[in-house]
PLY file of the C-alpha trace (Angstrom):
ply
format ascii 1.0
element vertex 116
property float x
property float y
property float z
element edge 115
property int vertex1
property int vertex2
end_header
7.07 15.59 25.98
8.31 12.16 27.11
6.67 11.25 30.37
7.97 8.58 32.72
5.97 5.38 32.64
5.72 2.77 35.34
9.10 1.28 36.06
10.89 4.55 35.21
11.01 3.86 31.48
9.95 6.67 29.16
6.46 6.62 27.73
6.07 7.32 24.05
3.17 9.49 22.93
1.82 8.68 19.46
-0.74 10.93 17.80
-2.30 10.28 14.43
-3.54 13.59 13.06
-6.11 13.34 10.27
-9.19 15.03 8.89
-12.08 12.61 8.48
-13.88 15.05 6.18
-11.09 15.18 3.61
-11.87 13.25 0.47
-10.05 9.93 0.40
-8.64 8.56 -2.82
-11.04 6.56 -5.01
-8.87 3.45 -4.95
-9.23 3.13 -1.16
-5.51 3.68 -0.78
-4.12 3.94 2.69
-5.57 3.22 6.09
-8.75 4.94 7.26
-7.42 6.20 10.59
-10.80 7.76 11.39
-12.20 4.26 11.87
-12.40 3.27 15.57
-11.70 -0.33 14.53
-8.43 0.65 12.85
-7.32 2.68 15.89
-8.23 -0.25 18.17
-6.26 -2.67 15.96
-3.24 -0.34 15.89
-3.43 0.10 19.68
-3.55 -3.67 20.15
-0.56 -4.23 17.83
1.38 -1.55 19.73
0.46 -3.14 23.06
1.42 -6.62 21.84
4.77 -5.47 20.50
5.80 -2.83 23.04
4.12 -3.85 26.33
1.91 -0.84 27.00
4.61 1.83 27.38
3.12 3.64 24.42
-0.07 5.66 24.20
-1.86 6.10 20.86
-4.29 8.96 20.24
-6.27 10.00 17.19
-6.85 13.69 16.48
-9.51 14.54 13.91
-8.95 18.06 12.62
-12.48 18.18 11.20
-13.82 18.33 14.76
-13.47 21.38 17.00
-10.29 21.27 19.06
-9.78 23.20 22.26
-6.66 21.69 23.76
-3.60 23.87 23.29
-1.45 21.08 21.86
-4.15 20.08 19.35
-4.40 23.69 18.20
-0.60 23.79 17.76
-0.72 20.63 15.66
-3.51 22.02 13.50
-1.49 25.21 12.92
1.67 23.23 12.13
-0.21 21.16 9.52
-1.54 24.34 7.90
1.70 26.32 8.02
3.88 23.54 6.64
1.14 22.25 4.30
1.70 18.73 5.62
-0.30 16.01 3.87
-2.59 14.06 6.18
-2.60 11.68 7.90
0.33 12.83 10.03
2.14 10.60 12.49
3.49 12.53 15.47
5.78 10.80 17.95
6.69 12.62 21.16
5.69 15.93 19.62
7.70 15.51 16.40
6.16 14.84 12.98
7.54 11.52 11.71
5.41 10.50 8.71
3.28 12.88 6.66
0.98 11.27 4.12
-0.38 7.74 3.84
1.07 5.12 6.19
-0.10 1.80 7.53
0.20 -0.02 10.84
3.50 -1.63 9.79
5.07 1.79 9.14
3.62 3.04 12.43
5.29 0.18 14.30
8.58 0.74 12.43
8.53 4.43 13.40
7.99 3.50 17.05
10.90 1.04 16.84
13.11 3.80 15.45
12.01 6.19 18.22
12.86 3.61 20.88
16.31 3.07 19.36
16.98 6.83 19.24
15.87 7.63 22.79
18.09 6.53 25.69
0 1
1 2
2 3
3 4
4 5
5 6
6 7
7 8
8 9
9 10
10 11
11 12
12 13
13 14
14 15
15 16
16 17
17 18
18 19
19 20
20 21
21 22
22 23
23 24
24 25
25 26
26 27
27 28
28 29
29 30
30 31
31 32
32 33
33 34
34 35
35 36
36 37
37 38
38 39
39 40
40 41
41 42
42 43
43 44
44 45
45 46
46 47
47 48
48 49
49 50
50 51
51 52
52 53
53 54
54 55
55 56
56 57
57 58
58 59
59 60
60 61
61 62
62 63
63 64
64 65
65 66
66 67
67 68
68 69
69 70
70 71
71 72
72 73
73 74
74 75
75 76
76 77
77 78
78 79
79 80
80 81
81 82
82 83
83 84
84 85
85 86
86 87
87 88
88 89
89 90
90 91
91 92
92 93
93 94
94 95
95 96
96 97
97 98
98 99
99 100
100 101
101 102
102 103
103 104
104 105
105 106
106 107
107 108
108 109
109 110
110 111
111 112
112 113
113 114
114 115
């Protein structure tokens, strides 16, 4: 799943899987990942901290998905009953349930330390 980026360094693929139609908690807990502004902010923070070697995508399970990988993710969420949102890094679920941009950045840091 890791693809070479420019300069030969591995690219890291980040996918935030969520369902925008799921009821959010009344206390506005957690980040609304379905918001384009939040995704743009997270992308900018990732770019500022990691120099563009990382690609962030948002997958909304409430919308029809046709790509094979998106269908696999949807099935994995259902089969394992994973709470959303789900942070997937290089094809592996890393955080299931509420997380913020700081935790997202920490998970990317950990991934970079793990991978050669």
